[in-house]
C-alpha positions in Angstrom: 130.8 129.3 122.9 132.2 132.6 121.6 132.3 133.3 117.9 135.3 134.8 116.1 133.6 138.3 116.1 133.3 138.1 119.9 129.6 137.4 119.9 128.3 134.2 121.5 126.6 131.4 119.7 124.5 128.6 121.1 123.6 125.2 119.6 119.9 124.9 119.0 118.4 122.6 121.7 115.0 121.0 121.1 112.4 121.9 123.8 112.2 119.5 126.7 109.5 116.8 126.5 108.1 115.4 129.7 107.0 111.9 128.6 105.6 111.0 132.0 103.3 114.0 132.1 102.3 113.4 128.5 101.4 109.8 129.3 99.4 110.9 132.3 97.4 113.3 130.1 96.8 110.7 127.4 95.6 108.2 130.0 93.2 110.6 131.7 91.7 112.0 128.5 91.4 108.7 126.7 90.0 107.0 129.7 87.2 109.5 130.1 86.5 109.3 126.3 86.3 105.5 126.3 83.8 105.5 129.2 81.7 108.0 127.3 81.9 105.9 124.2 80.7 102.8 125.9 77.6 104.6 127.0 77.0 105.9 123.5 77.4 102.6 121.7 75.0 100.7 124.0 74.7 97.1 122.9 77.0 97.4 119.9 80.1 95.1 120.0 83.3 97.1 120.4 86.1 95.3 118.7 89.0 97.9 118.4 90.3 100.9 120.1 93.4 102.7 118.8 95.5 105.8 119.3 96.0 107.0 115.8 99.1 109.2 114.9 99.7 111.2 111.8 102.4 108.9 110.4 105.0 106.4 111.4 107.4 109.0 112.6 107.5 112.7 113.5 103.9 112.6 114.8 102.2 115.9 114.4 98.9 114.9 116.1 97.3 112.0 118.0 93.6 111.0 117.9 91.6 108.3 119.7 89.5 106.0 117.4 87.3 103.0 117.9 84.9 100.8 116.0 82.2 98.3 116.6 81.2 95.3 114.5 77.9 97.1 113.7 79.7 100.3 112.7 82.0 98.3 110.5 79.0 96.7 108.7 77.4 100.2 108.1 80.7 101.6 106.7 81.1 98.7 104.4 77.5 98.9 103.2 77.8 102.6 102.4 81.1 102.2 100.6 79.9 99.1 98.8 77.3 101.2 97.0 80.1 103.2 95.4 82.8 100.4 95.0 81.7 96.7 94.8 85.0 95.7 96.4 83.5 96.8 99.7 80.3 94.9 99.5 79.5 92.1 102.0 82.1 90.3 104.0 85.0 91.3 101.7 84.3 95.0 102.5 84.2 94.4 106.2 87.5 92.7 106.1 89.1 95.4 103.9 87.9 98.2 106.3 88.3 96.3 109.6 91.7 97.8 110.4 91.5 101.0 108.4 91.1 103.4 111.4 90.2 106.6 109.3 87.1 104.7 108.0 85.9 103.6 111.5 82.5 104.8 112.7 84.2 106.4 115.7 87.4 107.8 114.2 88.8 110.7 116.1 85.9 110.7 118.6 87.7 112.4 121.5 88.4 116.1 121.0 90.4 116.2 124.3 92.9 113.7 122.9 93.2 115.5 119.6 94.0 118.7 121.5 97.1 117.2 123.1 100.2 119.3 122.3 103.2 117.5 120.7 106.7 118.8 120.3 107.4 120.5 117.0 108.1 117.7 114.5 110.7 119.7 112.7 112.7 120.3 115.9 112.1 116.8 117.4 114.8 114.3 118.1 114.4 110.6 117.4 114.5 110.0 121.1 111.5 112.2 121.6 109.6 110.4 118.8 110.4 107.1 120.6 109.3 108.6 124.0 105.9 109.8 122.5 105.2 106.4 121.1 106.1 104.8 124.4 103.8 107.1 126.2 100.9 106.2 123.9 101.5 102.5 124.5 101.8 103.1 128.2 98.6 105.0 128.4 96.6 102.2 126.7 98.3 99.6 128.9 97.3 101.6 132.0 93.7 101.8 130.8 93.7 98.1 130.0 95.0 97.1 133.4 92.2 99.3 134.9 89.6 97.3 133.1 88.4 99.9 130.6 88.6 97.3 127.8 87.1 94.3 129.6 88.5 91.5 131.7 89.2 87.9 131.3 87.6 86.3 128.2 85.8 89.5 127.3 89.1 91.3 126.8 90.1 88.8 124.1 87.3 90.2 121.9 88.8 93.7 121.7 92.0 94.7 120.0 94.2 97.6 121.1 96.9 99.2 118.9 98.8 102.4 118.0 98.4 103.0 114.3 98.3 105.6 111.6 96.6 106.2 108.2 98.1 103.8 105.6 100.2 102.1 108.3 102.7 99.6 107.1 102.4 96.0 108.2 105.4 96.4 110.4 104.1 99.5 112.2 100.6 98.2 112.7 101.8 94.8 114.0 104.3 96.3 116.4 101.5 98.1 118.3 99.4 95.0 118.1 102.0 92.8 119.8 102.8 95.3 122.5 99.2 95.8 123.6 97.3 92.6 123.3 97.3 89.1 124.9 98.4 86.2 122.8 94.9 85.0 121.9 94.2 88.4 120.3 97.4 88.3 118.3 96.8 84.7 117.2 93.3 85.5 116.0 94.4 88.6 114.1 97.2 86.5 112.4 94.7 83.8 111.3 92.2 86.3 109.9 94.5 88.9 108.3 98.0 87.6 107.7 98.9 86.5 104.2 100.8 83.4 105.2 97.8 81.2 105.9 96.4 81.8 102.4 99.8 81.3 100.8 100.3 78.0 102.7 96.8 76.9 101.7 97.4 77.5 98.0 100.9 75.9 98.1 99.5 72.6 99.5 97.7 72.0 96.1 99.4 69.8 93.5 102.1 71.7 91.6 100.1 72.1 88.3 97.0 73.2 90.2 99.0 75.5 92.3 100.4 77.3 89.2 96.9 77.7 87.9 95.6 79.2 91.1 98.5 81.8 91.4 98.0 82.8 87.7 94.3 83.3 88.2 94.9 85.4 91.4 97.5 87.4 89.6 94.9 88.2 86.9 92.1 88.9 89.4 94.2 91.3 91.5 95.5 93.3 88.5 92.1 93.6 86.9 90.4 94.2 90.3 87.9 91.4 89.8 85.8 90.4 92.8 86.4 86.6 92.9 86.3 84.9 96.3 90.1 84.2 96.3 90.9 87.8 95.3 88.7 89.2 98.1 90.4 86.9 100.5 93.8 88.0 99.2 93.0 91.7 99.5 91.7 91.3 103.0 95.0 89.7 103.9 97.1 92.4 102.3 98.3 90.3 99.4 99.1 92.4 96.3 100.0 91.4 92.7 103.7 91.8 93.7 103.4 89.1 96.4 101.8 86.8 93.8 104.7 87.5 91.4 107.1 86.2 94.1 105.1 82.9 94.0 105.1 82.7 90.2 108.8 83.2 90.0 109.3 80.0 91.9 107.8 78.0 89.0 110.6 79.1 86.7 110.3 78.1 83.1 107.0 76.4 83.6 105.3 79.8 84.3 106.8 81.5 81.2 104.3 80.3 78.5 101.4 81.2 80.7 102.7 84.7 81.3 103.2 85.1 77.5 99.6 84.0 77.1 98.6 86.9 79.4 100.6 89.4 77.3 99.0 88.1 74.1 95.5 88.1 75.6 95.5 91.6 77.3 98.2 93.4 75.3 95.7 94.4 72.5 93.2 96.0 74.9 92.6 99.8 74.8 95.8 101.4 75.9 94.4 104.3 78.0 91.6 104.7 80.5 90.3 108.2 79.9 88.4 108.3 83.2 91.6 107.7 85.1 94.0 109.4 82.6 96.2 106.2 83.0 97.0 103.1 81.1 94.2 100.5 81.4 94.5 97.7 83.9 94.7 95.2 81.0 97.8 96.9 79.7 99.3 97.1 83.2 98.8 93.3 83.5 100.3 92.6 80.1 103.3 94.7 80.9 103.8 93.2 84.3 103.6 89.7 82.9 106.1 90.6 80.2 108.7 91.9 82.7 108.1 88.9 84.9 109.1 86.7 81.9 112.4 88.7 81.8 112.9 88.3 85.5 112.5 84.5 85.3 114.8 84.5 82.3 114.3 80.8 81.5 112.8 81.0 78.0 112.7 78.5 75.2 113.2 79.2 71.5 109.4 78.8 71.2 108.8 81.5 73.9 111.2 83.8 72.0 109.4 83.2 68.7 106.0 84.0 70.4 107.5 87.3 71.8 108.8 88.2 68.3 105.4 87.6 66.8 103.9 89.8 69.5 106.3 92.6 68.6 105.2 92.4 65.0 101.5 92.5 66.0 102.0 95.4 68.4 103.9 97.3 65.7 101.2 96.7 63.2 98.5 97.8 65.7 100.4 100.9 66.6 100.6 102.1 63.0 96.9 103.0 63.3 97.3 104.9 66.6 98.6 108.4 67.2 99.9 107.5 70.6 100.6 103.9 71.4 101.1 101.9 74.5 104.7 101.0 75.3 104.1 97.3 74.8 105.9 97.0 71.4 109.0 98.6 72.7 108.8 96.8 76.1 108.5 93.4 74.4 111.4 94.2 72.1 113.4 95.3 75.1 112.7 92.0 76.9 113.9 90.2 73.8 117.1 92.2 73.9 117.6 91.5 77.6 117.0 87.8 77.1 119.1 87.4 73.9 121.4 90.4 73.7 123.6 88.8 71.0 120.7 88.3 68.8 118.6 91.4 69.4 119.9 95.0 69.6 118.9 97.7 72.1 115.5 99.3 71.3 114.7 102.8 70.0 111.4 104.4 71.0 109.8 107.6 69.8 109.6 109.9 73.0 106.2 111.3 72.2 104.3 108.5 70.5 106.0 105.6 72.4 106.2 103.7 69.1 109.1 101.3 68.5 111.4 102.9 65.9 113.6 99.8 65.0 111.2 96.9 64.8 112.9 95.0 62.0 115.6 93.2 64.0 113.0 91.9 66.4 110.5 90.7 63.8 113.0 89.1 61.4 112.4 85.4 61.2 109.3 85.6 63.4 106.5 83.1 62.5 103.5 84.5 60.7 100.8 85.8 63.1 97.5 83.9 63.1 94.4 85.6 61.9 92.6 87.4 64.7 
């Protein structure tokens, strides 16, 4: 198309991508690498093979990774010496689908050397074609028997994944590449729903106690059996919050208990240069109270007393946690006609207008 000055201009066109040729190359290189891997692992039990891409879109590289049950146990044992969360069965479950931690991660240089179109000049259609070619290559190898046949095939899982893959991305590849028995087994072992259903079958009072305990365990990174099971199934404190919200007003006094119990812990963890896990838990419980919103006058009085205690504690500190201001802010949000907006010092994080929040509060018990 001619420009106004007489010169010609052309719209930038992304380079052509031959998905068929790319799929053929992936199939040939991955097939040879898998056969070599089987010879290397000997009698170890191969449970997963994956094509690993750099991210969930705009892939900049692709690698072939695999793991055995024995390799998984070795990785968990090594990591368990540094982090107790990875000790024993819990560690194996946490690492089971974390491809960058597999014993044979990126074991095929020929696959890693595959050229991909420039991510910055790539169209969404090309991204989709690359993903389809990767899935197609693994399907071709599967049909050729590289991953076993019959009942033996059901002991191995194929997928396309990436580091820190979302649940949606990981499960998409899982469903495309595996027979139903493999998907069903994965769902039973790693999906959050079976554990959630199990807890919610308990009587209501017991159910609330279990969810509160798990909420505490996950925030504080305690290694209780239910916390290990929850982590292996990808359940975070935020999923537990969703369960606690369902209890409404019945959960509020227990959440205030958590604020009172952990809110007076040391505010900062110098080794991490962050607030301590205890303060995180107290703050999370506090804002969950606000989210539920169904508070009694007794709950309000307890929160007032906590503001007074936090303010008194903060007088002795150069820099405080934000719990005094946060508690006062929650009171304002819950009872805006009674409590004014908060004012906080920008450098010390101390509450500057505590009087309206502590007026009429019951006396604090001796600690």
